TIPA-689442 format. One record per residue: x negated, y negated, z negated of N, C-alpha, C, O in turn; residue number from 0. Coordinates in steps of 0.02 Angstrom, whole numbers. Each point is the difference from the previous one (the first is absolute). Last residue first. Example, Ala and Ser with C-alpha at 12.3 -4.5 7.8 and 13.67 -1.06 7.14 Angstrom:
// TIPA-689442
- -642 / 112 / -354 / -42 / -59 / -3 / 39 / -55 / -37 / -25 / -55 / -8 / 1
- 10 / 341 / 12 / 45 / -59 / 0 / -45 / -60 / 0 / -52 / 1 / -33 / 0
***
This chain:
// TIPA-689442
- 1196 / -489 / 11 / 20 / 70 / -8 / -4 / 36 / 67 / 15 / 60 / 4 / 235
- -53 / -297 / -45 / -59 / 40 / -16 / 16 / 74 / -4 / -44 / 42 / -4 / 234
- 204 / -221 / 38 / -42 / 6 / 60 / -60 / 44 / -11 / -34 / 21 / 48 / 233
- 183 / -75 / -226 / 38 / 40 / 49 / -40 / 10 / 64 / 11 / 50 / 35 / 232
- -97 / -188 / -209 / -2 / 71 / -17 / 35 / 42 / 53 / -23 / 55 / 16 / 231
- -83 / -287 / 61 / 56 / 23 / -42 / -7 / 75 / -13 / -26 / 37 / 41 / 230
- -170 / -222 / 8 / 31 / 60 / 30 / 54 / 25 / -48 / -15 / 18 / -57 / 229
- -144 / -252 / 113 / 46 / 32 / -46 / 33 / 58 / 37 / 29 / -9 / 54 / 228
- -278 / -129 / -18 / 62 / 27 / 25 / 41 / 29 / -57 / -27 / 30 / -46 / 227
- -202 / -204 / 113 / 39 / 34 / -50 / 67 / 22 / 29 / 34 / -39 / 34 / 226
- -228 / -95 / 59 / 9 / 69 / 20 / 39 / 41 / -50 / -6 / 62 / -1 / 225
- -42 / -302 / 0 / -50 / 41 / -35 / 6 / 74 / 18 / -34 / 42 / -29 / 224
- 184 / -209 / 112 / -66 / -21 / 23 / -56 / 38 / -35 / -58 / -3 / 22 / 223
- 284 / 39 / -85 / -11 / 24 / 68 / -69 / -18 / 25 / -31 / 39 / 37 / 222
- 105 / -120 / -253 / -17 / 72 / 3 / -15 / 25 / 70 / -47 / 40 / 9 / 221
- 38 / -274 / -136 / 16 / 18 / 69 / -17 / 74 / 10 / -51 / 16 / 30 / 220
- 25 / -106 / -244 / 49 / -48 / 25 / 23 / 17 / 71 / 57 / -13 / 18 / 219
- -153 / 154 / -238 / -12 / -6 / 71 / 55 / -45 / 29 / 59 / 20 / 1 / 218
- -168 / 7 / -261 / 58 / -7 / 44 / -23 / -7 / 72 / -46 / -38 / 15 / 217
- -46 / 148 / -274 / -11 / -44 / 58 / 64 / -3 / 39 / 45 / 41 / -9 / 216
- -51 / 45 / -216 / -70 / 6 / 18 / -18 / -47 / 57 / -49 / -36 / -3 / 215
- 237 / 43 / -207 / -5 / -9 / 73 / -74 / -2 / 18 / -38 / -41 / -26 / 214
- 128 / 173 / -198 / -24 / -63 / 29 / 3 / 0 / 76 / -7 / 53 / 32 / 213
- 173 / 72 / -217 / -57 / 14 / 42 / -23 / -63 / 35 / 41 / -38 / 25 / 212
- 128 / 156 / -235 / -24 / -62 / 31 / -63 / 16 / 39 / -45 / 34 / -25 / 211
- 280 / 95 / -107 / -68 / -1 / 28 / -16 / -70 / 26 / 44 / -42 / 11 / 210
- 139 / 85 / -156 / -11 / 70 / 19 / -69 / 8 / 30 / -36 / 48 / -13 / 209
- 112 / -241 / -171 / -15 / 16 / 69 / -8 / 75 / 10 / -29 / 35 / -41 / 208
- 151 / -234 / -128 / -31 / 65 / 0 / -9 / 22 / 73 / 47 / -3 / 39 / 207
- -27 / -258 / -141 / 21 / 54 / 44 / -37 / 65 / -16 / -60 / -1 / -14 / 206
- 66 / -248 / -68 / 22 / 55 / -41 / 26 / 59 / 42 / 51 / 29 / -16 / 205
- -52 / -254 / 153 / -35 / 18 / -61 / 29 / 64 / -32 / 56 / 21 / 16 / 204
- -82 / -178 / 226 / 41 / 51 / -31 / -39 / 28 / -59 / -56 / 25 / 7 / 203
- 52 / -245 / 174 / -30 / 27 / -61 / 49 / 49 / -32 / 52 / -20 / -26 / 202
- -2 / -72 / 243 / -68 / -25 / -9 / -35 / 33 / -58 / -59 / 19 / 5 / 201
- 289 / 24 / 40 / -44 / 34 / 46 / -73 / -21 / -10 / -45 / 41 / 4 / 200
- 219 / -139 / -133 / 2 / 71 / -12 / -44 / 40 / 45 / -22 / 55 / -18 / 199
- 51 / -292 / 43 / -39 / 15 / -60 / -4 / 75 / -12 / -51 / 26 / -23 / 198
- 82 / -97 / 274 / 38 / -12 / -61 / -44 / 19 / -60 / -48 / 37 / 7 / 197
- -58 / -124 / 228 / 21 / 59 / -38 / 42 / -20 / -60 / -13 / -51 / -32 / 196
- -100 / -98 / 190 / 56 / 32 / 33 / 27 / 60 / -38 / 50 / 30 / 20 / 195
- -241 / -160 / -89 / 54 / -49 / 7 / 63 / 30 / 32 / 54 / -28 / -5 / 194
- -261 / 149 / -20 / 40 / -2 / -61 / 58 / -49 / 4 / 50 / 7 / -34 / 193
- -214 / 122 / 198 / 46 / -56 / 9 / 48 / -6 / -59 / 60 / 11 / 6 / 192
- -204 / 192 / -41 / 16 / -26 / 66 / 52 / -55 / -2 / 56 / 11 / -22 / 191
- -156 / 135 / -160 / -32 / -64 / 14 / 21 / -33 / 65 / -23 / -55 / 15 / 190
- 126 / 227 / -216 / -3 / -5 / 73 / -28 / -68 / 19 / 32 / -51 / -12 / 189
- -45 / 217 / -215 / 2 / -69 / 24 / -8 / 0 / 76 / -52 / 20 / 25 / 188
- 118 / 154 / -242 / -16 / -2 / 71 / 10 / -72 / 24 / 56 / -26 / -2 / 187
- -102 / 167 / -247 / 28 / -58 / 35 / -23 / 3 / 73 / -58 / 14 / 13 / 186
- 91 / 196 / -205 / -40 / -42 / 46 / 40 / -61 / 22 / 61 / 1 / 2 / 185
- -85 / 213 / -214 / 40 / -34 / 52 / -45 / -48 / 39 / -58 / -10 / -16 / 184
- -6 / 146 / -182 / 5 / 39 / 62 / 45 / -30 / 53 / 18 / 34 / 48 / 183
- -86 / -122 / -273 / 54 / 49 / -1 / 10 / 37 / 65 / 51 / 34 / 8 / 182
- -161 / -279 / -2 / 0 / 49 / -55 / 58 / 48 / 5 / 54 / -18 / 22 / 181
- -136 / -79 / 208 / 26 / -29 / -61 / -7 / 51 / -57 / -11 / 59 / 14 / 180
- -105 / -111 / 252 / 23 / 43 / -55 / 24 / -40 / -60 / -27 / -53 / -15 / 179
- 27 / -10 / 286 / -30 / -20 / -64 / 27 / 45 / -56 / 60 / 2 / -11 / 178
- -78 / -31 / 303 / 22 / 41 / -57 / -38 / -20 / -63 / -62 / -1 / -1 / 177
- 150 / -115 / 250 / -59 / 13 / -42 / 24 / 32 / -65 / 50 / -20 / -29 / 176
- 104 / 59 / 247 / -27 / -55 / -40 / -64 / 19 / -36 / -24 / 57 / 5 / 175
- 269 / 53 / 124 / -69 / -19 / 13 / -21 / -56 / -47 / 41 / -42 / -19 / 174
- 154 / 265 / 32 / -12 / -71 / 8 / -74 / -13 / 9 / -40 / 47 / 3 / 173
- 260 / 155 / -26 / -70 / -15 / 16 / -6 / -76 / 7 / 47 / -33 / 22 / 172
- 153 / 135 / -178 / -24 / -6 / 69 / -76 / -6 / 4 / -35 / -6 / -51 / 171
- 151 / 139 / -157 / 17 / -61 / 35 / -32 / -2 / 69 / -23 / 52 / 25 / 170
- -13 / 105 / -213 / 73 / -1 / 9 / 23 / -64 / 34 / 56 / -23 / -9 / 169
- -293 / -12 / -47 / 32 / 61 / -24 / 76 / -8 / 2 / 28 / -47 / -28 / 168
- -187 / -83 / 200 / 26 / -9 / -67 / 36 / 64 / -21 / 37 / 29 / 39 / 167
- -240 / -68 / 138 / 67 / 29 / -6 / 21 / -6 / -72 / -30 / 29 / -45 / 166
- -157 / -169 / 214 / 17 / 36 / -61 / 71 / 28 / 6 / 42 / -26 / 36 / 165
- -273 / -94 / 101 / 69 / 22 / 7 / 16 / 44 / -59 / -40 / 43 / -19 / 164
- -150 / -250 / 29 / 17 / 71 / 1 / 73 / 10 / 17 / 42 / -45 / -8 / 163
- -268 / -137 / -43 / 60 / 7 / 41 / 16 / 74 / 11 / -43 / 37 / 25 / 162
- -88 / -105 / -248 / -12 / 3 / 72 / 67 / 8 / 37 / 48 / 26 / -27 / 161
- -100 / -14 / -217 / -15 / -68 / 23 / -16 / -2 / 75 / -37 / -44 / 23 / 160
- 49 / 282 / -88 / 3 / -50 / -54 / -27 / -67 / 25 / -57 / -5 / 22 / 159
- 61 / 216 / 103 / 56 / -45 / 9 / 1 / -57 / -51 / 34 / -50 / 11 / 158
- -191 / 236 / -7 / -17 / -49 / 52 / 57 / -48 / 15 / -9 / -48 / 37 / 157
- 31 / 234 / -185 / -41 / -51 / -32 / -18 / -55 / 50 / -9 / -58 / -20 / 156
- 235 / 203 / 50 / -72 / 1 / 16 / -36 / -56 / -38 / 25 / -56 / -5 / 155
- 202 / 193 / -60 / -22 / -68 / 17 / -75 / 2 / 11 / -38 / 16 / -46 / 154
- 208 / 199 / 90 / -38 / -36 / -51 / -17 / -70 / 25 / 5 / -14 / 60 / 153
- 87 / 237 / 48 / 46 / -41 / -40 / -37 / -33 / -59 / 14 / 13 / -59 / 152
- -93 / 130 / 250 / -12 / 19 / -69 / 43 / -40 / -49 / -1 / 13 / -60 / 151
- 10 / -55 / 294 / 14 / 71 / -7 / -8 / 24 / -72 / 34 / 46 / -22 / 150
- -85 / -273 / 70 / 70 / 14 / 18 / 16 / 73 / -13 / 50 / 16 / -32 / 149
- -273 / -93 / 3 / 44 / -27 / -53 / 74 / 14 / 13 / 39 / 8 / -47 / 148
- -200 / 60 / 216 / 2 / 41 / -61 / 42 / -30 / -56 / 36 / 37 / -34 / 147
- -86 / -144 / 254 / 56 / 46 / -3 / 6 / 36 / -67 / 56 / 14 / -22 / 146
- -144 / -269 / 118 / -26 / 64 / -25 / 60 / 45 / -16 / 51 / -23 / -25 / 145
- -26 / -160 / 220 / -2 / 4 / -73 / -31 / 67 / -20 / 1 / 48 / 39 / 144
- 36 / -232 / 187 / -25 / 63 / -24 / -5 / -2 / -76 / -25 / -49 / -29 / 143
- 181 / -85 / 227 / -43 / -6 / -58 / -19 / 70 / -24 / 43 / 44 / -5 / 142
- 50 / -165 / 245 / -4 / 61 / -40 / -50 / -11 / -56 / -58 / -16 / 12 / 141
- 228 / -138 / 176 / -61 / 10 / -39 / 4 / 66 / -39 / 54 / 24 / -17 / 140
- 118 / -131 / 164 / -35 / 62 / 19 / -66 / 12 / -38 / -36 / 47 / 15 / 139
- 119 / -285 / -51 / 38 / 45 / 45 / -44 / 58 / 22 / -54 / -11 / 27 / 138
- -4 / -186 / -167 / 0 / 68 / -27 / 37 / 49 / 45 / 5 / 59 / -17 / 137
- -20 / -297 / 55 / -67 / 29 / 10 / -4 / 71 / -26 / -48 / 36 / 16 / 136
- 246 / -171 / -46 / -8 / 28 / 67 / -67 / 33 / 12 / -5 / 48 / 38 / 135
- 124 / -166 / -232 / -34 / 64 / -6 / -16 / 31 / 67 / -18 / 59 / 4 / 134
- 139 / -269 / -36 / -68 / -8 / -28 / -38 / 66 / -4 / -61 / -1 / -7 / 133
- 262 / -6 / 188 / -14 / -38 / -61 / -72 / 4 / -24 / -45 / 17 / 38 / 132
- 196 / 78 / 150 / -54 / -47 / 16 / -20 / -42 / -60 / -22 / -57 / 7 / 131
- 181 / 288 / 103 / -25 / -35 / -59 / -59 / -45 / 20 / -43 / 21 / 38 / 130
- 176 / 135 / 104 / 10 / -73 / 4 / -23 / -37 / -62 / 15 / -59 / -7 / 129
- -28 / 303 / 30 / -33 / -30 / 58 / 4 / -76 / 3 / -45 / -33 / 25 / 128
- 47 / 158 / -264 / 46 / -3 / 58 / -36 / -34 / 59 / -44 / -43 / -11 / 127
- -111 / 170 / -164 / 40 / -61 / 5 / 49 / 6 / 57 / -12 / 37 / 48 / 126
- -181 / 112 / -221 / 45 / -4 / 57 / 44 / -62 / -5 / 19 / -22 / -54 / 125
- -261 / 160 / -50 / 45 / -57 / -2 / 43 / -2 / 63 / -24 / 11 / 55 / 124
- -114 / 192 / -206 / 12 / -30 / 66 / 52 / -56 / -7 / 51 / 9 / -32 / 123
- -243 / 146 / -114 / 62 / -37 / -9 / 9 / -42 / 63 / -43 / -40 / 18 / 122
- -113 / 275 / -87 / 15 / -60 / 39 / 67 / -29 / -21 / 49 / 36 / -12 / 121
- -263 / 123 / -110 / 65 / 2 / 34 / 13 / -68 / 32 / -38 / -47 / -10 / 120
- -188 / 213 / -90 / 37 / -63 / 7 / 66 / 12 / 34 / 11 / 51 / 32 / 119
- -243 / 82 / -163 / 65 / 4 / 33 / 36 / -68 / 0 / 2 / -35 / -51 / 118
- -269 / 34 / 56 / 50 / 25 / -47 / 67 / 1 / 35 / 9 / -34 / 50 / 117
- -202 / -38 / 63 / -35 / 35 / -53 / 47 / 30 / -51 / -20 / 40 / -42 / 116
- 57 / -81 / 315 / 11 / -32 / -65 / -32 / 42 / -54 / 0 / 62 / 3 / 115
- -16 / -114 / 290 / 5 / 46 / -57 / 9 / -39 / -65 / -14 / -60 / -3 / 114
- 96 / -19 / 262 / -57 / 7 / -45 / 13 / 47 / -57 / 58 / 20 / -11 / 113
- 106 / -131 / 171 / -63 / 8 / 38 / -61 / 7 / -46 / -50 / -34 / 12 / 112
- 319 / 116 / -54 / -45 / -58 / -6 / -66 / 14 / 35 / -20 / 57 / 8 / 111
- 292 / 31 / -16 / -68 / 19 / 21 / -43 / -62 / 2 / 12 / -46 / 40 / 110
- 224 / 128 / -176 / -35 / -54 / 35 / -71 / 24 / 15 / -35 / 25 / -43 / 109
- 295 / 99 / -6 / -71 / -8 / -16 / -29 / -57 / 41 / 25 / -18 / 54 / 108
- 243 / 77 / -145 / -52 / 24 / 45 / -70 / -16 / -26 / -11 / -10 / -59 / 107
- 301 / -47 / 55 / -51 / 29 / -42 / -54 / 28 / 46 / 15 / 28 / 53 / 106
- 131 / -230 / 47 / -4 / 71 / -17 / -48 / 15 / -57 / -45 / -39 / -17 / 105
- 209 / -149 / 121 / -65 / -6 / -35 / -15 / 67 / -33 / 18 / 12 / -58 / 104
- 180 / -31 / 180 / -39 / -50 / 37 / -70 / -8 / -28 / -46 / -22 / 35 / 103
- 202 / 164 / -140 / -12 / 27 / 67 / -43 / -47 / 41 / -40 / 22 / 41 / 102
- 114 / -90 / -253 / -52 / 52 / -6 / -17 / 30 / 67 / -58 / 16 / 13 / 101
- 235 / -171 / -27 / -64 / -33 / -7 / -57 / 51 / -5 / -54 / -11 / 28 / 100
- 274 / 93 / -23 / -17 / -31 / 64 / -69 / -34 / -3 / -40 / 7 / 46 / 99
- 126 / 83 / -245 / -17 / 54 / 46 / -20 / -28 / 68 / -47 / 24 / 31 / 98
- 130 / -171 / -194 / -68 / 20 / -16 / -23 / 55 / 48 / -57 / 0 / 23 / 97
- 279 / -72 / -6 / -45 / -55 / 17 / -73 / 19 / -10 / -42 / -14 / 42 / 96
- 212 / 165 / -109 / -7 / -2 / 73 / -48 / -55 / 21 / -40 / 9 / 47 / 95
- 8 / 105 / -290 / 49 / -41 / 35 / -15 / -3 / 74 / -57 / 9 / 22 / 94
- -55 / 112 / -221 / 24 / 31 / 62 / 47 / -43 / 42 / 32 / 26 / 46 / 93
- -228 / -24 / -246 / 44 / -51 / 27 / 25 / 23 / 69 / -30 / -16 / 51 / 92
- -129 / 138 / -187 / 48 / -21 / -51 / 49 / -53 / 26 / 44 / -22 / -37 / 91
- -229 / 115 / 163 / 50 / 53 / -10 / 53 / -21 / -50 / 55 / 30 / -1 / 90
- -246 / -170 / 46 / 51 / 0 / 52 / 55 / 51 / -11 / 58 / -13 / 15 / 89
- -269 / -45 / -143 / 67 / -15 / -27 / 55 / 8 / 52 / 59 / -7 / -17 / 88
- -297 / 34 / 63 / 19 / 52 / -48 / 69 / -11 / -29 / 29 / 46 / -29 / 87
- -128 / -208 / 178 / 18 / 62 / 35 / 25 / 53 / -49 / 48 / 36 / 15 / 86
- -20 / -301 / -46 / -47 / 51 / -21 / 20 / 68 / 28 / 56 / 23 / -13 / 85
- -6 / -287 / 59 / 26 / 64 / 23 / -51 / 54 / -15 / -42 / 17 / 43 / 84
- 112 / -292 / -109 / -49 / 53 / -2 / 33 / 67 / 15 / 51 / 18 / -30 / 83
- 8 / -282 / 103 / 26 / 59 / -33 / -52 / 56 / 4 / -25 / 15 / 54 / 82
- 41 / -307 / -24 / -33 / 64 / 7 / 35 / 55 / -40 / 20 / -10 / -57 / 81
- 39 / -239 / 189 / 8 / 37 / -63 / -26 / 71 / 10 / 18 / 33 / 48 / 80
- 1 / -214 / 120 / -64 / 10 / -33 / 5 / 33 / -67 / -49 / 0 / -38 / 79
- 225 / -48 / 206 / -13 / -55 / -47 / -66 / 7 / -37 / -16 / -40 / -43 / 78
- 98 / 206 / 196 / -7 / -61 / 39 / -15 / -61 / -44 / -27 / -50 / 24 / 77
- -47 / 281 / -129 / 58 / -18 / 41 / -12 / -67 / 33 / -53 / -29 / -6 / 76
- -125 / 232 / -75 / 21 / -70 / -8 / 62 / -13 / 43 / 3 / 22 / 58 / 75
- -137 / 204 / -170 / 46 / -26 / 49 / 19 / -72 / -17 / 28 / -13 / -54 / 74
- -228 / 205 / 4 / 26 / -63 / -27 / 43 / -31 / 54 / -27 / -25 / 50 / 73
- -53 / 294 / -105 / 9 / -56 / 46 / 22 / -61 / -41 / 35 / 7 / -50 / 72
- -187 / 226 / -23 / 60 / -43 / -4 / 1 / -47 / 59 / -50 / -12 / 33 / 71
- -106 / 196 / -53 / 26 / -1 / -68 / 66 / -37 / -3 / 47 / 20 / -34 / 70
- -189 / 120 / 231 / 37 / -62 / -13 / 31 / 5 / -69 / 41 / 44 / -12 / 69
- -267 / 99 / 73 / 74 / -4 / -2 / 26 / -71 / -6 / -32 / -43 / -31 / 68
- -198 / 127 / 163 / 21 / -17 / -68 / 76 / -8 / -1 / 29 / -21 / 51 / 67
- -223 / 171 / 107 / 50 / -54 / -4 / 21 / -11 / -72 / -6 / 45 / -42 / 66
- -241 / 47 / 105 / 69 / 24 / -11 / 48 / -59 / -3 / -18 / -52 / -27 / 65
- -216 / 80 / 157 / 29 / -44 / -50 / 73 / 20 / -9 / 41 / -12 / 43 / 64
- -286 / 106 / 84 / 68 / 13 / -25 / 20 / -49 / -54 / -35 / -8 / -51 / 63
- -136 / -19 / 267 / 0 / 6 / -73 / 71 / 4 / -27 / 41 / -44 / 13 / 62
- -92 / 27 / 227 / -50 / 45 / -28 / 9 / 13 / -75 / -12 / 56 / -23 / 61
- 151 / -208 / 155 / 8 / 68 / 25 / -45 / 47 / -39 / 20 / 56 / -17 / 60
- -32 / -287 / -25 / 66 / 25 / -22 / 12 / 71 / 22 / 35 / 38 / -34 / 59
- -230 / -151 / 106 / -5 / 18 / -71 / 67 / 28 / -26 / 1 / 46 / -40 / 58
- -14 / -134 / 260 / -34 / 64 / -5 / -3 / 25 / -72 / 9 / 59 / -14 / 57
- 192 / -224 / 79 / -73 / -1 / -3 / -29 / 71 / -4 / 35 / 47 / -20 / 56
- 200 / -101 / 149 / -26 / -12 / -68 / -76 / -1 / 3 / -29 / 3 / 54 / 55
- 203 / 63 / 120 / 2 / -71 / -15 / -22 / -17 / -71 / 29 / -43 / -32 / 54
- -16 / 259 / 163 / 47 / -13 / -54 / 5 / -74 / -18 / 44 / -20 / -38 / 53
- -195 / 105 / 209 / 66 / 27 / 16 / 52 / -24 / -51 / 56 / -18 / 18 / 52
- -281 / -35 / -58 / 24 / -38 / 58 / 70 / 23 / 19 / 43 / -42 / 17 / 51
- -153 / 161 / -186 / 18 / -67 / -23 / 27 / -43 / 56 / 48 / -38 / -9 / 50
- -134 / 253 / 59 / 65 / 4 / -34 / 23 / -69 / -23 / 59 / -17 / 5 / 49
- -272 / 29 / 88 / 50 / 12 / 51 / 70 / 6 / -30 / 48 / -27 / 27 / 48
- -232 / 5 / -172 / 9 / -62 / 38 / 54 / 7 / 53 / 40 / -45 / 11 / 47
- -106 / 236 / -131 / 38 / -45 / -43 / 14 / -66 / 35 / 54 / -29 / -7 / 46
- -195 / 184 / 113 / 70 / 22 / 2 / 44 / -46 / -42 / 55 / -18 / 21 / 45
- -285 / -23 / -28 / 26 / -13 / 67 / 73 / 20 / 6 / 40 / -38 / 27 / 44
- -156 / 87 / -227 / 14 / -71 / 7 / 30 / -16 / 68 / 47 / -40 / 5 / 43
- -5 / 287 / -96 / -59 / -43 / 3 / 20 / -72 / 14 / 59 / -14 / 13 / 42
- 54 / 246 / -120 / 19 / -63 / 30 / -62 / -45 / 1 / -20 / -25 / -52 / 41
- 55 / 309 / 42 / -32 / -62 / -25 / 25 / -60 / 40 / 4 / 2 / 61 / 40
- 139 / 223 / -112 / -45 / -25 / 52 / -27 / -68 / -23 / 39 / -42 / -23 / 39
- 102 / 148 / -120 / -30 / 61 / 26 / -47 / -16 / 58 / -43 / 41 / 18 / 38
- 193 / -191 / -155 / -70 / 7 / -19 / -33 / 63 / 24 / -54 / 17 / -24 / 37
- 284 / -109 / 63 / -7 / 42 / -59 / -72 / 16 / -17 / -14 / 43 / -42 / 36
- 73 / -179 / 234 / 39 / -27 / -57 / -13 / 39 / -64 / -6 / -30 / -53 / 35
- -85 / 110 / 257 / -35 / -61 / -23 / 35 / -28 / -63 / -33 / -18 / -48 / 34
- 133 / 200 / 154 / -62 / 22 / -31 / -40 / -60 / -27 / -31 / 4 / -53 / 33
- 228 / -43 / 178 / 16 / 27 / -66 / -63 / 22 / -37 / -6 / -9 / -60 / 32
- -14 / -59 / 284 / 14 / -58 / -43 / 14 / 24 / -71 / -24 / -30 / -48 / 31
- -1 / 195 / 210 / -64 / -30 / -17 / 8 / -61 / -45 / -40 / -12 / -45 / 30
- 235 / 115 / 128 / -34 / 45 / -47 / -68 / -29 / -21 / -18 / 4 / -59 / 29
- 145 / -112 / 225 / 29 / -12 / -66 / -33 / 44 / -53 / -7 / -20 / -57 / 28
- -141 / -41 / 272 / 62 / 35 / -15 / 26 / -18 / -69 / -38 / -24 / -42 / 27
- -105 / -153 / 191 / -11 / 64 / -33 / 67 / 34 / -11 / 53 / -30 / 11 / 26
- -106 / -201 / 70 / -22 / 50 / 48 / -16 / 66 / -31 / -44 / 36 / 25 / 25
- 136 / -254 / -112 / -70 / 17 / -16 / -28 / 51 / 50 / -60 / 9 / 4 / 24
- 285 / -76 / 10 / -41 / -59 / 15 / -74 / 13 / -15 / -44 / -29 / 31 / 23
- 201 / 201 / -83 / -2 / -11 / 72 / -45 / -59 / 18 / -40 / 4 / 46 / 22
- 80 / 42 / -273 / -43 / 52 / 30 / -6 / -11 / 75 / -54 / 8 / 29 / 21
- 202 / -147 / -145 / -69 / -16 / -18 / -48 / 50 / 32 / -52 / -19 / 27 / 20
- 282 / 61 / -4 / -22 / -57 / 42 / -72 / -19 / -15 / -38 / -14 / 46 / 19
- 136 / 181 / -178 / -6 / 24 / 69 / -25 / -55 / 45 / -43 / 11 / 43 / 18
- 94 / -58 / -267 / -65 / 32 / 7 / -10 / 27 / 70 / -56 / 3 / 25 / 17
- 211 / -219 / -63 / 2 / 71 / -14 / -70 / 30 / 8 / -42 / -27 / 36 / 16
- 94 / -234 / -113 / -10 / 45 / 57 / 8 / 73 / -21 / -10 / 17 / -59 / 15
- 14 / -214 / -86 / 64 / 16 / 29 / -5 / 45 / 61 / 51 / 19 / 29 / 14
- -221 / -113 / -194 / 5 / -28 / 67 / 69 / 10 / 31 / 19 / -38 / 44 / 13
- -84 / 132 / -258 / 9 / -73 / -5 / 10 / -32 / 68 / 34 / -51 / 5 / 12
- -85 / 282 / -16 / 66 / -12 / -29 / 14 / -75 / -1 / 55 / -21 / 18 / 11
- -269 / 85 / 47 / 49 / 19 / 52 / 70 / -14 / -25 / 41 / -28 / 37 / 10
- -211 / -2 / -190 / 0 / -54 / 49 / 46 / 16 / 59 / 29 / -45 / 30 / 9
- -62 / 208 / -202 / 36 / -59 / -26 / 4 / -55 / 52 / 52 / -33 / 6 / 8
- -178 / 224 / 49 / 71 / 17 / -6 / 40 / -60 / -23 / 53 / -14 / 27 / 7
- -292 / -2 / -17 / 33 / -1 / 65 / 75 / 13 / -5 / 39 / -34 / 34 / 6
- -235 / 13 / -197 / 65 / -34 / -9 / 41 / -1 / 65 / 46 / -40 / 7 / 5
- -241 / 222 / -119 / 6 / -63 / 37 / 71 / -26 / -9 / 43 / 32 / -31 / 4
- -232 / 153 / -97 / 68 / -24 / 15 / -3 / -65 / 39 / -43 / -42 / -11 / 3
- -162 / 215 / 30 / 26 / -52 / -44 / 70 / -21 / 21 / 15 / -6 / 60 / 2
- -80 / 251 / 16 / -35 / -64 / 2 / 34 / -50 / -47 / 53 / 15 / -28 / 1
- -71 / 271 / 33 / 42 / -60 / 0 / -44 / -62 / 0 / -51 / -4 / -34 / 0
***
């Protein structure tokens, strides 16, 4: 067996079929399968040719980068009001309106152009097509967060006094800087445009948190970074 490569993921992200990729490469589907599964060595020249076919970089083909899960969507309405859509909570809200929105904003994975030293997840921002307010620069943005605090249901030490996404115990998801209080509770301070926030949103005190995870980075133009979202239904 040769070193794992990322060819299978990049084919999936491209939307092309493996049959078509094999045809454009001038090999059989069986030979392509052998390359994908590490039974045939993927050299730099071949990786360059696959990258040209798939519209990605040679490095993205050669080096395996596992996709990361979508943790949540942030849905803004036409007035700029944000609603948090936590994927793990979807089963608890079966309404027709929510079901329609879920179909438009799928559960799935995000393919990033690089490796990560620790598990991460994605928070995706969505806006109506005709929205043109102060949050427009966040349209289609993807924020990366650490995943373990969410799966382990704990408050990350890296969230303290840092911009973080949090899940209030028996309550909604929200965003802000996290400040510990005596007795295991927290204050969440939202620093964004305080003049536009109500007192209850700007500063929430005495909260018990299910988890808190820091925002690691944000991709403002995901398409320009070669980032793709693949719905679970398309991965089956």
